C-alpha positions in Angstrom: 172.5 9.0 42.8 172.5 11.1 46.0 169.6 13.6 45.8 171.3 16.9 46.4 168.9 19.1 44.4 166.1 18.6 47.0 168.2 19.8 49.9 167.3 23.4 49.5 164.0 23.0 51.4 164.2 25.4 54.4 160.7 25.3 55.8 160.8 22.0 57.7 162.4 21.2 61.1 164.9 18.8 59.6 166.5 21.4 57.3 166.7 23.9 60.2 168.5 21.5 62.4 170.8 20.5 59.5 171.8 24.1 59.0 172.6 24.4 62.7 174.5 21.1 62.9 176.6 21.8 59.8 177.6 25.2 61.1 178.4 23.9 64.6 180.4 21.0 63.2 182.5 23.3 61.2 183.2 25.4 64.3 184.1 22.4 66.4 185.9 20.1 63.9 186.4 21.8 60.6 186.9 19.5 57.7 185.8 16.4 59.6 182.7 14.3 59.1 179.6 15.5 61.0 178.8 13.2 63.9 175.2 12.6 65.1 174.3 10.0 67.7 171.6 7.8 69.2 171.7 5.6 72.2 169.6 2.4 72.6 169.5 0.0 75.5 168.6 -3.6 74.4 167.2 -4.3 77.8 164.0 -5.6 76.2 162.0 -5.0 73.0 163.1 -1.7 71.5 159.8 0.0 71.1 158.3 2.8 68.9 159.1 5.4 71.5 162.8 4.5 71.3 162.6 4.7 67.5 162.3 8.5 67.8 165.8 8.4 69.4 167.0 7.1 66.1 164.7 8.7 63.5 165.4 12.3 64.7 169.2 12.2 64.1 168.7 9.9 61.0 166.6 12.5 59.3 169.0 15.3 60.1 172.0 13.2 59.1 170.3 12.2 55.8 169.6 15.9 55.0 173.3 16.7 55.6 174.3 13.8 53.3 171.9 15.1 50.6 173.9 18.4 50.7 177.1 16.6 49.9 178.6 16.5 53.4 180.2 13.5 55.1 178.3 12.4 58.2 178.4 9.5 60.7 175.2 8.4 62.5 176.4 6.5 65.6 174.1 4.2 67.4 175.5 3.3 70.8 174.1 0.0 71.9 174.2 0.4 75.7 174.6 -3.3 76.1 177.1 -2.9 79.0 174.3 -1.4 81.1 173.0 -3.4 84.0 170.0 -5.7 83.7 167.5 -3.8 85.7 164.3 -5.8 85.8 162.6 -8.8 84.2 160.3 -7.3 81.5 156.7 -8.3 81.8 155.2 -10.5 79.0 158.5 -11.4 77.2 158.0 -14.9 75.8 160.4 -17.5 77.1 161.3 -15.4 80.2 160.1 -16.1 83.8 161.0 -14.8 87.3 164.1 -17.0 87.3 165.7 -14.3 85.2 165.7 -12.1 88.3 168.9 -13.8 89.4 170.7 -11.9 86.6 169.7 -8.4 87.8 172.8 -6.3 88.1 174.8 -8.1 85.4 175.7 -6.5 82.1 173.0 -7.1 79.5 175.5 -9.1 77.4 176.0 -11.5 80.4 172.3 -12.3 80.7 171.0 -15.4 78.8 168.7 -14.8 75.8 165.1 -15.7 76.2 164.4 -19.4 75.9 164.3 -20.6 72.3 166.4 -17.6 71.0 169.2 -18.3 68.6 171.3 -15.4 69.9 174.1 -15.7 72.5 172.8 -13.3 75.1 169.9 -11.0 76.1 171.3 -7.9 74.4 172.0 -9.5 71.0 168.5 -11.0 71.0 166.7 -7.7 71.3 169.3 -5.8 69.2 168.7 -8.1 66.2 165.0 -7.2 65.7 165.8 -3.4 65.8 168.7 -3.8 63.3 166.4 -5.6 60.9 163.7 -2.9 61.3 166.2 -0.1 60.7 167.4 -1.8 57.6 163.9 -1.9 56.2 163.4 1.8 57.2 166.6 2.7 55.2 168.5 4.0 58.3 172.2 3.9 57.7 174.3 3.9 60.9 177.5 2.8 62.6 176.7 0.6 65.5 178.9 0.7 68.6 178.7 -2.0 71.3 179.5 -0.5 74.7 180.4 -3.9 76.0 183.0 -4.2 73.2 184.3 -0.7 73.9 184.7 -1.1 77.6 186.0 -4.6 77.6 188.6 -3.8 74.9 189.9 -0.9 77.0 188.8 1.8 74.5 187.9 4.2 77.2 190.8 3.5 79.6 192.3 7.0 79.4 188.9 8.5 79.9 188.2 6.4 82.9 191.5 7.2 84.5 190.9 10.9 83.7 187.4 10.7 85.4 188.9 9.1 88.5 191.6 11.8 88.7 188.9 14.5 88.4 186.3 12.8 90.6 186.2 15.7 92.9 185.3 18.0 90.0 182.6 15.6 88.8 181.3 15.2 92.3 181.0 19.0 92.7 178.9 19.2 89.5 176.6 16.4 90.6 176.3 17.8 94.1 174.6 20.9 92.7 171.6 18.7 91.8 171.5 16.1 94.5 170.0 18.4 97.1 167.7 20.3 94.8 164.0 19.4 95.2 162.6 17.9 92.1 160.2 20.2 90.3 156.5 19.2 90.3 155.6 17.4 87.1 153.4 19.4 84.9 151.3 17.6 82.3 149.0 19.3 79.9 147.0 16.1 79.4 146.5 12.7 80.9 149.4 10.3 80.0 148.7 6.6 80.0 151.2 4.0 81.2 152.1 3.0 77.6 153.0 6.5 76.8 155.2 6.8 79.9 157.0 3.6 78.9 157.4 4.9 75.3 159.1 8.0 76.8 161.3 6.1 79.2 164.3 5.9 76.9 167.1 3.5 78.0 166.1 3.7 81.7 169.6 4.7 82.5 168.4 8.1 83.6 167.2 6.6 86.9 170.6 5.0 87.7 172.8 6.3 90.6 175.5 8.7 89.8 178.2 7.1 91.9 177.3 9.2 94.9 179.8 9.5 97.8 180.4 6.7 100.3 182.8 6.2 103.2 185.8 6.0 100.8 184.8 9.2 99.0 183.1 9.7 95.6 184.0 7.4 92.7 182.4 7.7 89.2 183.2 4.1 88.3 181.3 0.9 88.9 183.2 -2.5 88.7 181.2 -5.6 87.9 181.9 -8.2 90.5 184.6 -10.7 89.7 182.6 -13.4 91.4 178.9 -12.9 90.6 179.3 -10.4 87.7 176.8 -7.9 89.2 177.4 -4.2 89.6 176.1 -4.2 93.3 179.6 -3.1 94.3 181.1 -0.3 96.4 184.6 1.1 95.6 186.3 1.5 99.0 189.6 3.0 97.9 191.6 4.2 94.9 195.2 5.3 94.4 195.7 7.8 91.6 199.4 7.0 91.3 199.2 3.2 91.1 195.6 3.2 89.8 194.9 0.4 92.4 191.2 0.2 93.1 189.6 -1.9 95.8 185.9 -2.8 95.8 183.5 -5.1 97.7 180.4 -6.7 96.4 177.3 -6.0 98.4 175.5 -9.0 96.8 178.0 -11.9 97.4 180.6 -10.3 99.7 183.5 -10.8 97.2 186.3 -8.2 97.4 189.4 -7.6 95.4 192.0 -5.0 94.5 192.7 -4.4 90.8 194.8 -2.0 88.7 192.4 0.3 86.8 195.0 0.9 84.1 194.5 -2.8 83.0 191.1 -3.6 84.4 188.2 -3.8 81.9 185.3 -5.2 83.8 183.4 -2.1 84.8 182.1 1.2 83.5 181.6 4.8 84.3 178.3 5.6 85.9 175.7 6.9 83.4 175.8 10.6 84.2 179.5 10.5 83.5 179.6 7.9 80.8 177.3 9.8 78.4 179.2 13.1 78.4 182.5 11.2 78.2 181.3 9.6 75.0 180.2 13.0 73.6 183.8 14.1 73.9 185.3 10.8 72.8 183.2 10.6 69.6 182.9 14.4 68.9 179.1 14.2 68.8 177.4 17.4 67.5 173.8 16.3 67.5 171.9 13.9 69.8 168.3 14.2 70.9 167.1 12.9 74.3 163.8 11.8 75.8 162.0 13.5 78.6 163.6 11.3 81.2 167.0 12.6 80.2 166.0 16.3 79.7 164.5 17.5 82.9 166.5 19.8 85.3 169.2 17.8 87.0 168.9 14.8 84.6 171.6 13.2 82.4 171.5 15.6 79.5 171.5 18.8 81.6 174.2 17.5 84.0 176.2 16.1 81.2 176.4 19.5 79.6 178.7 20.5 82.5 180.6 17.3 82.9 181.5 17.0 79.3 183.9 20.0 79.7 185.9 17.9 82.2 186.7 15.6 79.2 187.5 18.5 76.9 184.3 18.4 74.9 181.0 20.2 74.4 177.4 19.2 74.8 175.8 18.3 71.5 172.8 20.2 70.1 170.0 18.1 71.6 166.3 18.6 71.2 164.0 16.9 73.6 161.6 14.6 71.9 158.1 14.1 73.0 155.9 11.0 73.5 155.0 8.6 70.7 151.6 7.2 71.6 149.9 4.2 70.2 146.2 3.9 69.2 144.7 0.5 69.3 147.1 -1.1 71.8 144.4 -2.9 73.6 143.9 -5.0 70.5 147.5 -5.9 70.2 148.1 -9.7 69.9 151.8 -9.5 70.7 153.0 -12.0 73.2 155.7 -9.7 74.4 153.6 -7.2 76.2 154.4 -3.5 76.6 154.6 -1.0 73.8 154.8 -2.3 70.2 158.1 -2.3 68.4 159.2 -1.0 65.0 159.0 -4.6 63.7 155.4 -4.8 64.9 154.6 -1.5 63.0 156.4 -2.7 59.8 154.2 -5.8 59.7 151.2 -3.7 59.1 152.5 -0.6 57.3 155.1 0.2 54.7 158.3 1.8 55.8 157.5 5.0 53.9 154.4 5.6 56.1 156.3 5.0 59.3 159.1 7.3 58.2 156.6 10.0 57.4 155.0 9.8 60.8 158.3 10.7 62.4 159.4 13.2 59.7 156.2 15.4 59.6 156.2 16.3 63.3 158.9 18.3 65.1 160.7 16.3 67.8 158.9 18.2 70.6 155.5 17.3 69.1 153.8 14.1 70.3 151.9 11.9 67.9 150.3 8.5 67.8 151.0 5.5 65.6 147.8 3.6 64.7 147.3 -0.1 65.1 143.5 0.3 65.0 141.1 1.5 62.3 142.9 4.9 62.3 145.6 3.3 60.2 143.2 3.5 57.2 142.7 7.2 57.7 146.4 7.7 57.9 146.9 5.8 54.7 144.2 7.9 53.0 146.1 11.0 54.1 149.4 9.7 52.9 147.9 8.8 49.5 146.4 12.3 49.1 149.8 13.8 49.9 151.5 11.4 47.4 149.1 12.7 44.7 149.7 16.3 45.6 153.5 15.8 45.4 153.0 14.2 42.0 151.0 17.1 40.6 153.1 19.8 42.3 150.3 21.2 44.6 151.8 20.0 48.0 152.9 22.7 50.4 156.7 23.0 50.7 157.0 21.5 54.3 154.6 18.7 53.3 156.6 17.9 50.2 159.8 17.9 52.3 158.4 15.4 54.8 157.2 13.2 51.8 160.6 13.3 50.2 162.2 12.2 53.5 159.7 9.4 53.8 160.2 7.9 50.3 163.9 8.3 49.8 167.2 8.7 51.6 170.4 10.2 50.2 171.2 6.7 48.9 168.0 6.6 46.8 164.4 5.6 46.7 163.1 3.0 49.2 161.4 0.0 47.6 157.7 0.8 47.1 154.4 -0.8 46.0 154.0 -0.6 42.2 150.2 -0.2 42.3 149.5 1.5 45.7 145.7 0.7 45.9 143.9 2.2 48.8 144.8 0.5 52.1 141.2 0.3 53.3 140.3 -1.4 50.1 143.1 -3.9 50.4 142.2 -4.5 54.0 138.6 -5.1 53.1 139.6 -7.6 50.4 142.0 -9.4 52.7 139.2 -9.5 55.3 136.6 -11.0 53.0 138.8 -13.4 51.2 140.4 -14.8 54.4 143.7 -15.8 52.7 142.4 -17.0 49.4 144.9 -15.3 47.0 143.1 -16.2 43.8 139.9 -14.6 45.2 141.8 -11.5 46.3 143.3 -11.1 42.8 139.9 -11.5 41.2 138.4 -8.7 43.2 141.3 -6.4 42.9 141.5 -6.9 39.1 137.9 -5.8 38.9 138.5 -2.5 40.7 139.6 -0.8 37.5 138.5 -2.8 34.5 140.3 -0.5 32.1 143.6 -1.2 33.9 143.2 -4.5 35.7 145.7 -5.8 38.2 147.6 -8.6 36.5 149.2 -10.1 39.6 149.0 -9.6 43.4 152.7 -8.8 43.3 151.8 -5.4 41.8 149.9 -4.6 45.0 152.7 -5.8 47.3 154.0 -5.1 49.9 151.0 -2.9 50.7 148.6 -5.8 50.3 150.6 -8.0 52.6 150.7 -5.2 55.2 146.9 -4.8 55.0 146.4 -8.5 55.3 148.6 -8.7 58.3 146.7 -5.8 59.9 143.4 -7.7 59.4 144.8 -10.9 60.8 146.6 -9.5 63.8 144.8 -6.3 64.9 141.1 -6.7 64.0 139.2 -8.7 66.7 137.4 -11.8 65.5 134.0 -10.3 66.2 134.8 -7.4 63.8 135.8 -9.6 60.9 133.5 -9.9 57.9 131.8 -13.2 57.2 129.6 -13.2 54.1 126.3 -15.1 54.4 126.1 -18.5 52.7 122.3 -18.4 52.2 119.8 -15.5 51.9 118.1 -14.1 55.0 114.7 -15.3 54.0 112.8 -13.8 57.0 114.4 -10.3 56.5 113.6 -10.4 52.8 110.0 -11.3 53.4 109.6 -8.5 56.0 110.7 -5.7 53.6 108.2 -3.0 52.5 107.8 -2.2 48.8 110.2 0.8 48.9 113.0 -1.5 50.3 112.2 -4.1 47.7 112.4 -1.5 44.9 115.8 -0.3 46.2 117.2 -3.8 45.9 115.7 -4.2 42.4 117.3 -1.0 41.3 120.7 -2.1 42.6 120.5 -5.6 41.0 119.4 -4.1 37.7 122.5 -1.8 37.7 125.0 -4.4 38.8 126.2 -5.6 35.4 126.6 -2.1 34.0 128.4 -0.7 37.0 130.8 -3.6 37.9 133.9 -1.7 38.9 134.8 0.2 42.1 133.8 3.6 40.7 130.7 2.2 39.0 129.4 0.5 42.1 130.1 3.6 44.2 128.0 5.6 41.9 125.3 2.9 41.9 124.9 2.4 45.7 124.8 6.1 46.4 122.6 6.7 43.4 119.7 4.2 44.3 118.2 6.3 47.1 118.5 9.4 44.9 116.6 7.8 42.0 114.0 6.5 44.4 113.4 10.0 45.7 112.9 11.4 42.2 116.4 12.8 41.6 119.1 12.0 39.1 121.7 9.5 40.2 124.3 12.1 39.3 122.8 14.8 41.5 125.4 16.4 43.9 124.8 16.8 47.7 124.2 20.5 47.2 121.2 19.7 44.9 119.7 17.2 47.3 117.6 17.6 50.5 119.1 16.4 53.8 116.7 13.5 53.9 118.7 11.8 51.1 121.6 11.1 53.4 119.3 9.4 55.9 117.8 7.3 53.1 121.3 6.3 52.0 122.3 5.2 55.5 119.1 3.2 55.8 119.8 1.5 52.4 123.4 0.8 53.3 122.4 -0.8 56.6 119.9 -3.0 54.8 122.6 -4.2 52.3 125.0 -5.0 55.2 122.4 -7.0 57.1 121.5 -9.0 54.0 125.1 -9.6 53.0 127.0 -10.0 56.3 124.3 -10.0 59.0 125.6 -6.7 60.5 124.7 -3.1 60.3 128.2 -2.0 59.1 131.1 -3.6 57.3 133.7 -2.8 54.6 132.9 -0.2 52.0 129.9 -1.5 50.1 131.5 -1.2 46.6 134.4 -3.3 47.8 132.2 -5.7 49.5 130.0 -6.2 46.4 133.0 -6.9 44.3 134.3 -9.3 46.8 131.0 -11.2 47.0 130.7 -11.4 43.2 127.7 -10.7 41.0 126.2 -14.2 41.2 126.3 -14.4 45.0 125.0 -10.8 45.4 122.0 -11.7 43.3 121.4 -14.8 45.4 121.6 -12.9 48.7 119.6 -9.8 47.6 117.1 -11.4 45.2 113.5 -12.5 45.9 
């Protein structure tokens, strides 16, 4: 059932936008569904920066649905955009693809080995699959289909009749010097790519030539490229003549029956706002600076009888751990990449908890473990009613949509524990189940399926994001030289640990044991709290932990010791630590 009762939250950014959008929609189109929109260009892998273009209106649309209103979330696939460049690092693509620059994305062959009919469909498919997993409901619109079917014919003819008015708006910005870029912090190349949006913001605006200004670009009837120049147009007959600067082809067509071209971007976008009745659509920094598409479009949309939508600018989505990415595609990772290593609830939460103008990072490195710890703490607070209202609202938006709950892990064990187990067991499912079933002897895990999909995500993270030299390899034989070199205090610490193994063989029990050994050696109770202990105890604990790691995995650090001990098993622990 739709969750209407939880729509009264008013302290988070999503609710505030929903209030504004509902009010504005009623003013513009009373009684009609609320329309929010996103635009994505499948010119290459659709990355996590682009995902903010979708998640921002999705979250607002979903809140509006929770309140019982009808709403449409349009995703315009800008697949009639020109192929601008050959993306670096895309598997199955080489410099021979440069011959297609200037063609519509749907006229460019898909990468080698792809099962899809063209470039746009190849990259669109992965994003559609990710959005389905994320619970994003939307109406997809192919701009190729719209333009080639003549859906915008009247709008195109209208733009041509009013080309002088459009030119006058654009002329206000062509001569203005661009303001100096102000950045509060250093922005790396990946973040810039993540903020790039569709790339259409950099396209020309149909600026004036010898034949005057024309806001329409035909694709060449010979080479299919948009490297064309309109040389004349007759408003009465709609006869348009163009020449191709690439191949020299020229022809005259009637625009009232010609479908092989499109409005230039700064005219196309506001035309669609008016055509679809869009009330809410965010934009990236490339579209939101003075003189850019969103600002100029706010004036041009009036020529088409519409209004500019409410449109917050969204900030960078950075990535931590990109250097370790094993993706063969290059560039910024995609939603599909993220969903291989994290559950959809966590990814939704990262977008829901920050206002659109706040930047944040998505972790592909060790930071993902901390993020999961934070998420699990929030989950517990929501369950016991102690979460702050805005935090509870972000959690609700992460775990469910108006259509209901997203599928979730039945036994959400700590991600860092699952990652450690996956690391140590190296794909042996029976060993993983043995260890996980011993974490809580009073409520043992009966099947790995209870820990899925979280276990699978953690295993994928270990296998794809953790470098080989950081993986955990348990010793096969004792380190005899190290054991012989130990002083009596170190030997005693190992004896205390081994004596307590059998009676503490659970995650909580082993945690108490490994932290308690240095306390007991120093003459304190194993139950003594940090406040009751001198600072030297922490140093002794670190020294003891380092010794255990060296004896078990030949390194000074590794997975959490209680998890590691469970993974190694009592018999092998006694072999590696014993005399």
